[in-house]
BALOBA-1460 file (C-alpha; in Angstrom, 3 decimals):
// residues 389
<rec num="1" residu="m" x="0.000" y="0.000" z="0.000"/>
<rec num="2" residu="e" x="1.295" y="3.458" z="-0.928"/>
<rec num="3" residu="k" x="2.506" y="5.451" z="2.062"/>
<rec num="4" residu="q" x="0.036" y="8.111" z="3.172"/>
<rec num="5" residu="l" x="1.442" y="11.620" z="2.976"/>
<rec num="6" residu="t" x="0.640" y="14.604" z="5.169"/>
<rec num="7" residu="i" x="-0.413" y="17.228" z="2.633"/>
<rec num="8" residu="t" x="-0.766" y="20.882" z="3.655"/>
<rec num="9" residu="l" x="-2.456" y="23.400" z="1.378"/>
<rec num="10" residu="k" x="-1.515" y="26.979" z="2.222"/>
<rec num="11" residu="t" x="-3.968" y="29.784" z="1.567"/>
<rec num="12" residu="l" x="-4.835" y="33.419" z="2.311"/>
<rec num="13" residu="f" x="-6.038" y="35.050" z="5.508"/>
<rec num="14" residu="s" x="-9.751" y="34.256" z="6.102"/>
<rec num="15" residu="a" x="-9.820" y="31.672" z="3.287"/>
<rec num="16" residu="e" x="-9.370" y="28.502" z="5.354"/>
<rec num="17" residu="e" x="-13.065" y="27.552" z="5.434"/>
<rec num="18" residu="v" x="-13.483" y="28.336" z="1.744"/>
<rec num="19" residu="l" x="-10.563" y="26.035" z="0.922"/>
<rec num="20" residu="r" x="-11.983" y="23.307" z="3.176"/>
<rec num="21" residu="e" x="-15.313" y="23.535" z="1.335"/>
<rec num="22" residu="e" x="-13.510" y="23.361" z="-2.002"/>
<rec num="23" residu="l" x="-11.671" y="20.202" z="-0.949"/>
<rec num="24" residu="n" x="-14.935" y="18.653" z="0.244"/>
<rec num="25" residu="e" x="-16.368" y="19.377" z="-3.208"/>
<rec num="26" residu="l" x="-13.333" y="17.737" z="-4.835"/>
<rec num="27" residu="g" x="-13.882" y="14.557" z="-2.824"/>
<rec num="28" residu="y" x="-11.787" y="15.092" z="0.322"/>
<rec num="29" residu="p" x="-14.150" y="14.934" z="3.333"/>
<rec num="30" residu="d" x="-11.531" y="14.773" z="6.085"/>
<rec num="31" residu="v" x="-9.908" y="18.200" z="6.178"/>
<rec num="32" residu="k" x="-8.106" y="19.722" z="9.162"/>
<rec num="33" residu="v" x="-8.307" y="23.513" z="9.291"/>
<rec num="34" residu="l" x="-5.107" y="25.328" z="10.331"/>
<rec num="35" residu="n" x="-3.984" y="28.968" z="10.325"/>
<rec num="36" residu="r" x="-3.937" y="30.118" z="6.689"/>
<rec num="37" residu="a" x="-3.823" y="26.466" z="5.659"/>
<rec num="38" residu="v" x="-5.702" y="23.182" z="5.651"/>
<rec num="39" residu="q" x="-4.312" y="19.663" z="5.919"/>
<rec num="40" residu="i" x="-5.260" y="16.242" z="4.588"/>
<rec num="41" residu="t" x="-3.632" y="12.847" z="4.145"/>
<rec num="42" residu="g" x="-3.258" y="11.310" z="0.706"/>
<rec num="43" residu="s" x="-0.990" y="9.957" z="-2.017"/>
<rec num="44" residu="w" x="1.264" y="11.510" z="-4.624"/>
<rec num="45" residu="r" x="-1.630" y="11.186" z="-7.059"/>
<rec num="46" residu="d" x="-3.625" y="13.440" z="-4.713"/>
<rec num="47" residu="v" x="-0.752" y="15.924" z="-4.720"/>
<rec num="48" residu="y" x="-0.791" y="16.080" z="-8.523"/>
<rec num="49" residu="f" x="-4.603" y="16.288" z="-8.613"/>
<rec num="50" residu="l" x="-4.808" y="19.091" z="-6.052"/>
<rec num="51" residu="n" x="-2.089" y="21.196" z="-7.684"/>
<rec num="52" residu="l" x="-4.177" y="21.118" z="-10.847"/>
<rec num="53" residu="h" x="-7.662" y="21.472" z="-9.364"/>
<rec num="54" residu="t" x="-7.543" y="23.672" z="-6.265"/>
<rec num="55" residu="r" x="-8.323" y="27.308" z="-6.983"/>
<rec num="56" residu="c" x="-8.048" y="28.656" z="-3.422"/>
<rec num="57" residu="a" x="-4.598" y="27.337" z="-2.407"/>
<rec num="58" residu="i" x="-1.351" y="29.271" z="-2.810"/>
<rec num="59" residu="s" x="0.957" y="26.269" z="-2.487"/>
<rec num="60" residu="i" x="0.851" y="22.577" z="-1.569"/>
<rec num="61" residu="v" x="3.559" y="21.043" z="0.615"/>
<rec num="62" residu="v" x="4.234" y="17.454" z="1.675"/>
<rec num="63" residu="e" x="5.714" y="16.832" z="5.104"/>
<rec num="64" residu="i" x="9.159" y="15.192" z="5.154"/>
<rec num="65" residu="a" x="9.969" y="15.230" z="8.860"/>
<rec num="66" residu="t" x="8.972" y="16.826" z="12.136"/>
<rec num="67" residu="f" x="11.161" y="16.953" z="15.234"/>
<rec num="68" residu="r" x="12.105" y="19.044" z="18.258"/>
<rec num="69" residu="i" x="15.432" y="20.822" z="18.718"/>
<rec num="70" residu="r" x="17.393" y="22.152" z="21.683"/>
<rec num="71" residu="d" x="19.498" y="24.777" z="19.916"/>
<rec num="72" residu="e" x="20.741" y="25.985" z="16.529"/>
<rec num="73" residu="k" x="23.298" y="23.190" z="16.104"/>
<rec num="74" residu="d" x="20.601" y="20.617" z="16.773"/>
<rec num="75" residu="l" x="18.690" y="21.764" z="13.683"/>
<rec num="76" residu="y" x="21.649" y="20.900" z="11.452"/>
<rec num="77" residu="k" x="22.146" y="17.512" z="13.163"/>
<rec num="78" residu="q" x="18.492" y="16.546" z="12.751"/>
<rec num="79" residu="a" x="18.321" y="17.752" z="9.150"/>
<rec num="80" residu="k" x="21.534" y="15.837" z="8.334"/>
<rec num="81" residu="k" x="19.787" y="12.584" z="9.307"/>
<rec num="82" residu="i" x="17.446" y="12.933" z="6.317"/>
<rec num="83" residu="d" x="18.447" y="11.325" z="3.026"/>
<rec num="84" residu="w" x="17.868" y="14.330" z="0.789"/>
<rec num="85" residu="t" x="19.115" y="12.439" z="-2.282"/>
<rec num="86" residu="q" x="15.842" y="10.471" z="-2.362"/>
<rec num="87" residu="y" x="13.898" y="13.609" z="-3.305"/>
<rec num="88" residu="f" x="15.921" y="15.151" z="-6.107"/>
<rec num="89" residu="s" x="19.134" y="14.762" z="-8.106"/>
<rec num="90" residu="s" x="22.261" y="16.887" z="-7.923"/>
<rec num="91" residu="d" x="21.667" y="18.404" z="-11.370"/>
<rec num="92" residu="k" x="18.580" y="20.222" z="-10.022"/>
<rec num="93" residu="t" x="18.781" y="23.583" z="-8.272"/>
<rec num="94" residu="f" x="17.124" y="24.009" z="-4.886"/>
<rec num="95" residu="a" x="16.279" y="26.520" z="-2.167"/>
<rec num="96" residu="v" x="15.050" y="26.508" z="1.434"/>
<rec num="97" residu="k" x="12.392" y="28.985" z="2.514"/>
<rec num="98" residu="g" x="9.734" y="29.186" z="5.213"/>
<rec num="99" residu="s" x="8.784" y="30.827" z="8.487"/>
<rec num="100" residu="v" x="10.478" y="30.984" z="11.903"/>
<rec num="101" residu="f" x="8.762" y="31.838" z="15.183"/>
<rec num="102" residu="s" x="11.372" y="30.820" z="17.739"/>
<rec num="103" residu="t" x="13.533" y="32.422" z="20.433"/>
<rec num="104" residu="l" x="16.245" y="29.829" z="19.681"/>
<rec num="105" residu="f" x="17.345" y="31.854" z="16.664"/>
<rec num="106" residu="s" x="18.530" y="35.453" z="16.729"/>
<rec num="107" residu="h" x="18.216" y="35.720" z="12.936"/>
<rec num="108" residu="t" x="15.191" y="34.274" z="11.155"/>
<rec num="109" residu="q" x="17.214" y="33.484" z="7.990"/>
<rec num="110" residu="y" x="19.798" y="31.386" z="9.813"/>
<rec num="111" residu="p" x="17.680" y="28.185" z="10.008"/>
<rec num="112" residu="f" x="17.375" y="28.222" z="6.212"/>
<rec num="113" residu="l" x="21.181" y="28.279" z="5.896"/>
<rec num="114" residu="l" x="21.540" y="25.395" z="8.352"/>
<rec num="115" residu="v" x="19.100" y="23.193" z="6.436"/>
<rec num="116" residu="k" x="20.713" y="24.196" z="3.151"/>
<rec num="117" residu="d" x="24.101" y="23.117" z="4.534"/>
<rec num="118" residu="a" x="22.627" y="19.794" z="5.688"/>
<rec num="119" residu="i" x="21.252" y="19.135" z="2.198"/>
<rec num="120" residu="v" x="24.520" y="20.062" z="0.442"/>
<rec num="121" residu="d" x="26.615" y="18.004" z="2.877"/>
<rec num="122" residu="t" x="24.348" y="14.969" z="2.448"/>
<rec num="123" residu="f" x="24.838" y="15.050" z="-1.336"/>
<rec num="124" residu="r" x="28.587" y="15.590" z="-0.983"/>
<rec num="125" residu="d" x="28.936" y="12.667" z="1.449"/>
<rec num="126" residu="k" x="26.810" y="10.257" z="-0.601"/>
<rec num="127" residu="e" x="27.608" y="11.241" z="-4.192"/>
<rec num="128" residu="g" x="30.712" y="13.410" z="-4.027"/>
<rec num="129" residu="i" x="28.904" y="16.258" z="-5.753"/>
<rec num="130" residu="r" x="26.648" y="19.040" z="-4.518"/>
<rec num="131" residu="p" x="23.519" y="20.608" z="-6.072"/>
<rec num="132" residu="d" x="23.440" y="24.349" z="-6.687"/>
<rec num="133" residu="v" x="21.262" y="26.776" z="-4.757"/>
<rec num="134" residu="n" x="18.955" y="29.112" z="-6.700"/>
<rec num="135" residu="i" x="17.004" y="31.411" z="-4.411"/>
<rec num="136" residu="k" x="14.946" y="33.127" z="-7.120"/>
<rec num="137" residu="k" x="13.879" y="30.219" z="-9.358"/>
<rec num="138" residu="p" x="14.731" y="26.888" z="-7.721"/>
<rec num="139" residu="q" x="13.659" y="23.671" z="-9.420"/>
<rec num="140" residu="v" x="13.106" y="22.084" z="-6.012"/>
<rec num="141" residu="l" x="11.886" y="24.070" z="-3.011"/>
<rec num="142" residu="f" x="11.959" y="22.941" z="0.619"/>
<rec num="143" residu="d" x="9.706" y="24.544" z="3.210"/>
<rec num="144" residu="i" x="10.723" y="24.890" z="6.860"/>
<rec num="145" residu="h" x="8.391" y="25.942" z="9.662"/>
<rec num="146" residu="i" x="9.722" y="26.468" z="13.188"/>
<rec num="147" residu="k" x="7.539" y="27.280" z="16.160"/>
<rec num="148" residu="e" x="9.730" y="27.563" z="19.272"/>
<rec num="149" residu="n" x="11.497" y="24.169" z="19.331"/>
<rec num="150" residu="l" x="9.184" y="22.277" z="16.949"/>
<rec num="151" residu="v" x="10.470" y="21.951" z="13.374"/>
<rec num="152" residu="t" x="8.508" y="20.772" z="10.343"/>
<rec num="153" residu="l" x="10.344" y="20.196" z="7.071"/>
<rec num="154" residu="s" x="8.286" y="19.854" z="3.907"/>
<rec num="155" residu="l" x="8.671" y="19.549" z="0.177"/>
<rec num="156" residu="n" x="6.949" y="22.340" z="-1.758"/>
<rec num="157" residu="t" x="5.226" y="20.503" z="-4.599"/>
<rec num="158" residu="s" x="3.973" y="23.624" z="-6.389"/>
<rec num="159" residu="g" x="7.138" y="25.701" z="-6.711"/>
<rec num="160" residu="l" x="5.898" y="29.049" z="-7.996"/>
<rec num="161" residu="p" x="2.719" y="30.157" z="-6.169"/>
<rec num="162" residu="l" x="-0.458" y="28.638" z="-7.592"/>
<rec num="163" residu="y" x="-1.927" y="32.068" z="-8.352"/>
<rec num="164" residu="m" x="0.474" y="32.008" z="-11.295"/>
<rec num="165" residu="r" x="-2.082" y="30.132" z="-13.386"/>
<rec num="166" residu="g" x="-0.338" y="30.268" z="-16.735"/>
<rec num="167" residu="y" x="-3.186" y="31.969" z="-18.618"/>
<rec num="168" residu="r" x="-2.573" y="35.633" z="-17.821"/>
<rec num="169" residu="e" x="-0.266" y="37.440" z="-20.230"/>
<rec num="170" residu="e" x="-0.918" y="40.969" z="-19.012"/>
<rec num="171" residu="v" x="-1.895" y="42.703" z="-15.777"/>
<rec num="172" residu="g" x="-3.149" y="46.128" z="-14.837"/>
<rec num="173" residu="m" x="-1.897" y="48.787" z="-12.454"/>
<rec num="174" residu="a" x="-3.460" y="47.045" z="-9.436"/>
<rec num="175" residu="p" x="-3.826" y="43.384" z="-10.417"/>
<rec num="176" residu="l" x="-5.980" y="41.102" z="-8.299"/>
<rec num="177" residu="n" x="-4.306" y="37.906" z="-7.157"/>
<rec num="178" residu="e" x="-6.008" y="34.948" z="-8.916"/>
<rec num="179" residu="v" x="-6.297" y="32.961" z="-5.677"/>
<rec num="180" residu="l" x="-7.914" y="35.951" z="-3.965"/>
<rec num="181" residu="a" x="-10.330" y="36.254" z="-6.901"/>
<rec num="182" residu="a" x="-11.270" y="32.569" z="-6.606"/>
<rec num="183" residu="v" x="-11.746" y="32.933" z="-2.841"/>
<rec num="184" residu="m" x="-13.998" y="35.977" z="-3.285"/>
<rec num="185" residu="i" x="-16.145" y="34.192" z="-5.876"/>
<rec num="186" residu="r" x="-16.695" y="31.233" z="-3.537"/>
<rec num="187" residu="m" x="-17.385" y="33.513" z="-0.581"/>
<rec num="188" residu="s" x="-20.056" y="35.310" z="-2.616"/>
<rec num="189" residu="g" x="-22.106" y="32.137" z="-2.959"/>
<rec num="190" residu="w" x="-22.496" y="32.654" z="-6.723"/>
<rec num="191" residu="d" x="-24.478" y="29.708" z="-8.147"/>
<rec num="192" residu="r" x="-22.237" y="29.315" z="-11.247"/>
<rec num="193" residu="k" x="-25.221" y="29.550" z="-13.611"/>
<rec num="194" residu="s" x="-26.605" y="33.073" z="-13.274"/>
<rec num="195" residu="t" x="-25.307" y="36.414" z="-14.560"/>
<rec num="196" residu="f" x="-21.858" y="37.420" z="-13.322"/>
<rec num="197" residu="l" x="-20.889" y="41.088" z="-13.623"/>
<rec num="198" residu="d" x="-17.648" y="42.975" z="-12.954"/>
<rec num="199" residu="p" x="-17.827" y="46.682" z="-13.926"/>
<rec num="200" residu="f" x="-14.180" y="47.313" z="-12.909"/>
<rec num="201" residu="c" x="-12.753" y="44.243" z="-14.629"/>
<rec num="202" residu="g" x="-9.211" y="45.448" z="-15.365"/>
<rec num="203" residu="s" x="-7.312" y="42.584" z="-17.015"/>
<rec num="204" residu="g" x="-10.221" y="40.200" z="-16.402"/>
<rec num="205" residu="t" x="-9.125" y="38.100" z="-13.430"/>
<rec num="206" residu="l" x="-12.501" y="37.824" z="-11.665"/>
<rec num="207" residu="l" x="-14.323" y="37.089" z="-14.926"/>
<rec num="208" residu="i" x="-11.838" y="34.415" z="-15.974"/>
<rec num="209" residu="e" x="-11.854" y="32.698" z="-12.576"/>
<rec num="210" residu="a" x="-15.669" y="32.737" z="-12.502"/>
<rec num="211" residu="a" x="-15.961" y="31.336" z="-16.022"/>
<rec num="212" residu="l" x="-13.424" y="28.584" z="-15.368"/>
<rec num="213" residu="l" x="-15.284" y="27.627" z="-12.185"/>
<rec num="214" residu="a" x="-18.639" y="27.475" z="-13.957"/>
<rec num="215" residu="a" x="-17.179" y="25.413" z="-16.821"/>
<rec num="216" residu="n" x="-15.417" y="23.047" z="-14.396"/>
<rec num="217" residu="i" x="-12.077" y="23.888" z="-16.005"/>
<rec num="218" residu="p" x="-9.143" y="23.824" z="-13.538"/>
<rec num="219" residu="s" x="-7.642" y="27.293" z="-13.182"/>
<rec num="220" residu="c" x="-4.139" y="25.834" z="-13.616"/>
<rec num="221" residu="i" x="-4.965" y="23.843" z="-16.760"/>
<rec num="222" residu="e" x="-2.657" y="26.124" z="-18.822"/>
<rec num="223" residu="r" x="0.171" y="26.084" z="-16.276"/>
<rec num="224" residu="q" x="3.245" y="24.123" z="-17.351"/>
<rec num="225" residu="h" x="5.541" y="24.423" z="-14.334"/>
<rec num="226" residu="f" x="5.010" y="22.473" z="-11.109"/>
<rec num="227" residu="a" x="7.890" y="21.645" z="-8.777"/>
<rec num="228" residu="f" x="6.774" y="18.020" z="-8.387"/>
<rec num="229" residu="k" x="7.900" y="17.387" z="-11.980"/>
<rec num="230" residu="n" x="11.507" y="17.770" z="-10.762"/>
<rec num="231" residu="f" x="11.267" y="15.100" z="-8.039"/>
<rec num="232" residu="n" x="13.045" y="11.770" z="-8.459"/>
<rec num="233" residu="d" x="9.829" y="9.749" z="-8.164"/>
<rec num="234" residu="f" x="7.667" y="11.915" z="-10.435"/>
<rec num="235" residu="d" x="5.094" y="9.713" z="-12.164"/>
<rec num="236" residu="n" x="4.506" y="11.335" z="-15.543"/>
<rec num="237" residu="e" x="1.960" y="8.711" z="-16.608"/>
<rec num="238" residu="a" x="-0.222" y="9.420" z="-13.538"/>
<rec num="239" residu="w" x="0.057" y="13.162" z="-14.204"/>
<rec num="240" residu="e" x="-1.041" y="12.781" z="-17.830"/>
<rec num="241" residu="i" x="-4.041" y="10.669" z="-16.776"/>
<rec num="242" residu="i" x="-5.109" y="13.355" z="-14.248"/>
<rec num="243" residu="q" x="-4.895" y="16.056" z="-16.925"/>
<rec num="244" residu="a" x="-6.824" y="13.945" z="-19.431"/>
<rec num="245" residu="e" x="-9.576" y="13.209" z="-16.886"/>
<rec num="246" residu="a" x="-9.882" y="16.915" z="-16.110"/>
<rec num="247" residu="r" x="-10.345" y="17.774" z="-19.786"/>
<rec num="248" residu="k" x="-13.134" y="15.184" z="-20.099"/>
<rec num="249" residu="n" x="-15.106" y="16.937" z="-17.360"/>
<rec num="250" residu="f" x="-15.296" y="20.403" z="-18.912"/>
<rec num="251" residu="k" x="-18.865" y="21.773" z="-19.019"/>
<rec num="252" residu="k" x="-20.550" y="24.069" z="-21.507"/>
<rec num="253" residu="i" x="-22.010" y="27.192" z="-19.959"/>
<rec num="254" residu="d" x="-25.063" y="28.884" z="-21.431"/>
<rec num="255" residu="f" x="-24.867" y="32.352" z="-19.916"/>
<rec num="256" residu="e" x="-22.675" y="35.421" z="-20.262"/>
<rec num="257" residu="l" x="-20.193" y="36.910" z="-17.885"/>
<rec num="258" residu="l" x="-20.126" y="40.667" z="-18.308"/>
<rec num="259" residu="g" x="-17.174" y="42.943" z="-17.733"/>
<rec num="260" residu="s" x="-16.260" y="46.541" z="-18.386"/>
<rec num="261" residu="d" x="-13.609" y="49.125" z="-17.600"/>
<rec num="262" residu="i" x="-13.150" y="52.777" z="-18.502"/>
<rec num="263" residu="d" x="-9.561" y="52.038" z="-19.572"/>
<rec num="264" residu="s" x="-9.540" y="50.689" z="-23.136"/>
<rec num="265" residu="e" x="-6.009" y="49.346" z="-22.703"/>
<rec num="266" residu="m" x="-7.218" y="47.200" z="-19.816"/>
<rec num="267" residu="i" x="-10.056" y="45.798" z="-21.918"/>
<rec num="268" residu="f" x="-7.559" y="44.965" z="-24.680"/>
<rec num="269" residu="a" x="-5.369" y="43.260" z="-22.070"/>
<rec num="270" residu="a" x="-8.357" y="41.308" z="-20.742"/>
<rec num="271" residu="k" x="-9.240" y="40.171" z="-24.274"/>
<rec num="272" residu="r" x="-5.686" y="38.971" z="-24.824"/>
<rec num="273" residu="n" x="-5.766" y="37.051" z="-21.535"/>
<rec num="274" residu="i" x="-9.134" y="35.468" z="-22.334"/>
<rec num="275" residu="r" x="-8.537" y="34.678" z="-26.037"/>
<rec num="276" residu="p" x="-6.699" y="31.302" z="-25.612"/>
<rec num="277" residu="l" x="-9.252" y="29.941" z="-23.114"/>
<rec num="278" residu="q" x="-12.242" y="27.792" z="-24.009"/>
<rec num="279" residu="i" x="-14.542" y="30.091" z="-22.053"/>
<rec num="280" residu="a" x="-13.620" y="33.160" z="-24.156"/>
<rec num="281" residu="r" x="-16.941" y="33.226" z="-26.039"/>
<rec num="282" residu="n" x="-18.874" y="33.403" z="-22.741"/>
<rec num="283" residu="i" x="-17.165" y="36.594" z="-21.545"/>
<rec num="284" residu="n" x="-18.531" y="39.853" z="-22.920"/>
<rec num="285" residu="l" x="-16.192" y="42.837" z="-22.487"/>
<rec num="286" residu="s" x="-16.800" y="46.514" z="-23.183"/>
<rec num="287" residu="v" x="-15.169" y="49.881" z="-22.605"/>
<rec num="288" residu="k" x="-17.521" y="51.874" z="-20.377"/>
<rec num="289" residu="s" x="-18.110" y="53.027" z="-16.820"/>
<rec num="290" residu="f" x="-20.370" y="51.176" z="-14.406"/>
<rec num="291" residu="e" x="-23.006" y="53.932" z="-14.755"/>
<rec num="292" residu="e" x="-23.421" y="53.099" z="-18.440"/>
<rec num="293" residu="w" x="-24.810" y="49.665" z="-17.542"/>
<rec num="294" residu="k" x="-28.505" y="50.587" z="-17.702"/>
<rec num="295" residu="d" x="-31.756" y="48.716" z="-18.325"/>
<rec num="296" residu="l" x="-29.918" y="45.426" z="-18.006"/>
<rec num="297" residu="d" x="-31.875" y="42.816" z="-19.944"/>
<rec num="298" residu="m" x="-30.950" y="39.859" z="-17.774"/>
<rec num="299" residu="k" x="-32.042" y="37.875" z="-14.779"/>
<rec num="300" residu="p" x="-30.623" y="38.871" z="-11.383"/>
<rec num="301" residu="g" x="-27.168" y="37.563" z="-10.627"/>
<rec num="302" residu="t" x="-23.962" y="38.397" z="-8.798"/>
<rec num="303" residu="l" x="-21.674" y="41.410" z="-9.065"/>
<rec num="304" residu="i" x="-18.141" y="41.230" z="-7.688"/>
<rec num="305" residu="c" x="-15.730" y="44.087" z="-8.234"/>
<rec num="306" residu="n" x="-12.420" y="45.543" z="-7.158"/>
<rec num="307" residu="p" x="-12.930" y="49.317" z="-7.687"/>
<rec num="308" residu="p" x="-10.175" y="51.923" z="-7.259"/>
<rec num="309" residu="y" x="-9.220" y="52.453" z="-3.626"/>
<rec num="310" residu="g" x="-8.583" y="56.128" z="-4.203"/>
<rec num="311" residu="e" x="-4.882" y="56.586" z="-3.441"/>
<rec num="312" residu="r" x="-4.572" y="59.116" z="-6.278"/>
<rec num="313" residu="m" x="-8.174" y="60.352" z="-6.590"/>
<rec num="314" residu="g" x="-8.590" y="62.622" z="-3.564"/>
<rec num="315" residu="e" x="-12.183" y="63.590" z="-2.776"/>
<rec num="316" residu="e" x="-13.364" y="62.201" z="-6.111"/>
<rec num="317" residu="i" x="-13.222" y="58.708" z="-4.670"/>
<rec num="318" residu="n" x="-16.062" y="59.410" z="-2.230"/>
<rec num="319" residu="e" x="-18.256" y="60.652" z="-5.063"/>
<rec num="320" residu="m" x="-17.470" y="57.557" z="-7.134"/>
<rec num="321" residu="y" x="-18.490" y="55.203" z="-4.289"/>
<rec num="322" residu="e" x="-21.676" y="57.255" z="-3.735"/>
<rec num="323" residu="n" x="-22.536" y="56.922" z="-7.432"/>
<rec num="324" residu="l" x="-21.806" y="53.211" z="-7.236"/>
<rec num="325" residu="g" x="-24.342" y="52.805" z="-4.413"/>
<rec num="326" residu="n" x="-26.957" y="54.783" z="-6.344"/>
<rec num="327" residu="w" x="-26.372" y="52.604" z="-9.403"/>
<rec num="328" residu="f" x="-26.869" y="49.460" z="-7.313"/>
<rec num="329" residu="k" x="-30.248" y="50.782" z="-6.145"/>
<rec num="330" residu="q" x="-31.418" y="51.970" z="-9.545"/>
<rec num="331" residu="e" x="-30.178" y="49.240" z="-11.901"/>
<rec num="332" residu="l" x="-29.328" y="46.064" z="-9.982"/>
<rec num="333" residu="t" x="-32.546" y="45.030" z="-8.273"/>
<rec num="334" residu="g" x="-32.275" y="41.392" z="-7.241"/>
<rec num="335" residu="f" x="-28.485" y="41.315" z="-7.528"/>
<rec num="336" residu="s" x="-26.037" y="40.287" z="-4.844"/>
<rec num="337" residu="c" x="-23.344" y="42.982" z="-5.051"/>
<rec num="338" residu="w" x="-19.885" y="42.475" z="-3.559"/>
<rec num="339" residu="i" x="-17.094" y="45.044" z="-3.304"/>
<rec num="340" residu="i" x="-13.543" y="44.692" z="-2.026"/>
<rec num="341" residu="s" x="-11.740" y="47.870" z="-0.961"/>
<rec num="342" residu="s" x="-9.138" y="49.101" z="1.489"/>
<rec num="343" residu="n" x="-10.824" y="52.514" z="1.643"/>
<rec num="344" residu="l" x="-13.291" y="52.032" z="4.497"/>
<rec num="345" residu="e" x="-14.124" y="55.740" z="4.601"/>
<rec num="346" residu="a" x="-15.136" y="55.780" z="0.941"/>
<rec num="347" residu="m" x="-17.191" y="52.611" z="1.444"/>
<rec num="348" residu="k" x="-19.466" y="54.593" z="3.781"/>
<rec num="349" residu="f" x="-20.534" y="56.748" z="0.828"/>
<rec num="350" residu="i" x="-22.163" y="53.737" z="-0.845"/>
<rec num="351" residu="g" x="-25.093" y="54.591" z="1.408"/>
<rec num="352" residu="l" x="-26.263" y="51.002" z="1.856"/>
<rec num="353" residu="k" x="-26.040" y="48.699" z="4.844"/>
<rec num="354" residu="p" x="-23.857" y="45.698" z="4.018"/>
<rec num="355" residu="s" x="-25.307" y="42.244" z="4.557"/>
<rec num="356" residu="r" x="-21.847" y="40.806" z="5.230"/>
<rec num="357" residu="k" x="-18.351" y="42.098" z="5.956"/>
<rec num="358" residu="i" x="-15.269" y="39.900" z="5.555"/>
<rec num="359" residu="k" x="-11.701" y="40.973" z="6.299"/>
<rec num="360" residu="l" x="-9.328" y="40.090" z="3.457"/>
<rec num="361" residu="y" x="-5.901" y="41.201" z="2.254"/>
<rec num="362" residu="n" x="-5.213" y="42.312" z="-1.297"/>
<rec num="363" residu="g" x="-1.443" y="41.964" z="-1.249"/>
<rec num="364" residu="d" x="-0.328" y="43.894" z="1.841"/>
<rec num="365" residu="l" x="-3.481" y="46.025" z="1.943"/>
<rec num="366" residu="e" x="-6.057" y="45.205" z="4.606"/>
<rec num="367" residu="c" x="-9.429" y="45.263" z="2.863"/>
<rec num="368" residu="s" x="-13.103" y="44.758" z="3.575"/>
<rec num="369" residu="f" x="-15.107" y="42.481" z="1.272"/>
<rec num="370" residu="r" x="-18.724" y="43.567" z="1.598"/>
<rec num="371" residu="q" x="-22.031" y="42.272" z="0.299"/>
<rec num="372" residu="f" x="-24.936" y="44.555" z="-0.579"/>
<rec num="373" residu="q" x="-28.076" y="42.534" z="-1.240"/>
<rec num="374" residu="m" x="-30.321" y="44.507" z="-3.600"/>
<rec num="375" residu="f" x="-33.858" y="43.395" z="-2.753"/>
<rec num="376" residu="s" x="-36.828" y="44.457" z="-4.810"/>
<rec num="377" residu="g" x="-38.938" y="46.472" z="-2.364"/>
<rec num="378" residu="s" x="-38.016" y="46.372" z="1.310"/>
<rec num="379" residu="k" x="-35.957" y="43.670" z="2.949"/>
<rec num="380" residu="k" x="-39.040" y="42.810" z="5.005"/>
<rec num="381" residu="d" x="-41.006" y="42.213" z="1.788"/>
<rec num="382" residu="e" x="-38.273" y="39.898" z="0.514"/>
<rec num="383" residu="v" x="-38.266" y="37.866" z="3.733"/>
<rec num="384" residu="m" x="-42.071" y="37.526" z="3.550"/>
<rec num="385" residu="r" x="-41.896" y="36.335" z="-0.058"/>
<rec num="386" residu="k" x="-39.394" y="33.647" z="0.889"/>
<rec num="387" residu="l" x="-41.596" y="32.484" z="3.774"/>
<rec num="388" residu="e" x="-44.616" y="32.269" z="1.479"/>
<rec num="389" residu="a" x="-42.771" y="30.384" z="-1.255"/>
């Protein structure tokens, strides 16, 4: 029987439950929720499958060893006991990265150097040759996590972060992380079959992630580079089967996803990003402001947008958010409207009481992701209609 691996999927702040739900949907019922991560047990086939299919994970690591240490020297001794040559060959470059929360080390980078030395010395002792270190673009990446005296060493199976999907050629001035976009879409509760609208679409990230989700197309289907391909025991046949199975399960979608932006260059960029994807014909893009979306001939749906936060707009930003709220009331009856912004003051000018508030981070910016449910009539009337139905 294949050895069961401890597989940790790292994610964003506040996204743990969303990722757990996604894994449940993918057929993994037993999920342990951690801080900015979830954990399961599985096989290498699961590792390949999850790297392809998860939309809400940043990286996927497999535990190699866990142990306790007494001091700095003890970390090297324990790491030297591991046969690192079983994971990769000396012609591959590698790096050691991670996080350190321990009073045993005066410099948080020092543990990475100790583990790096243990890896190099193991290769030199066993094979008489050492692999090269490449901090920026390693072919093999090891992850170290230290909390006081407890050390966990893992193999990063993704390499580059999984928000690097492989489909986006161009980005805008303030690009939205693809993983964050996928998290927001799941948090919104969008049913994957009704209208999806983004009136500040930029280079199209939210629209693309929504369309891929609705069509059951893995977000990383176009991505070529995964670190697990550089491991000694990489099973290319299993990987090809997983990709082929994914392609068999694509769905046709029979609705449009609508996007616009006032910047024509951004719309051109979005079109270039969308063009190679199978869902391109389902995404309708136009150059216009949100206020130009009037008399929308469509059934109610979901709006998710990442409007300007106003760093360079001065007082104009408050007016824009006020106009946005008025547009919601006048044109989007029945819609569930979601906005992410770091400008909490400007959000007040929307003039509507949010149904939900969720704290998220867009890069280093602390943001609020807020829902405005646009009922027809009063909220009380809507509740009564649901009770009568």
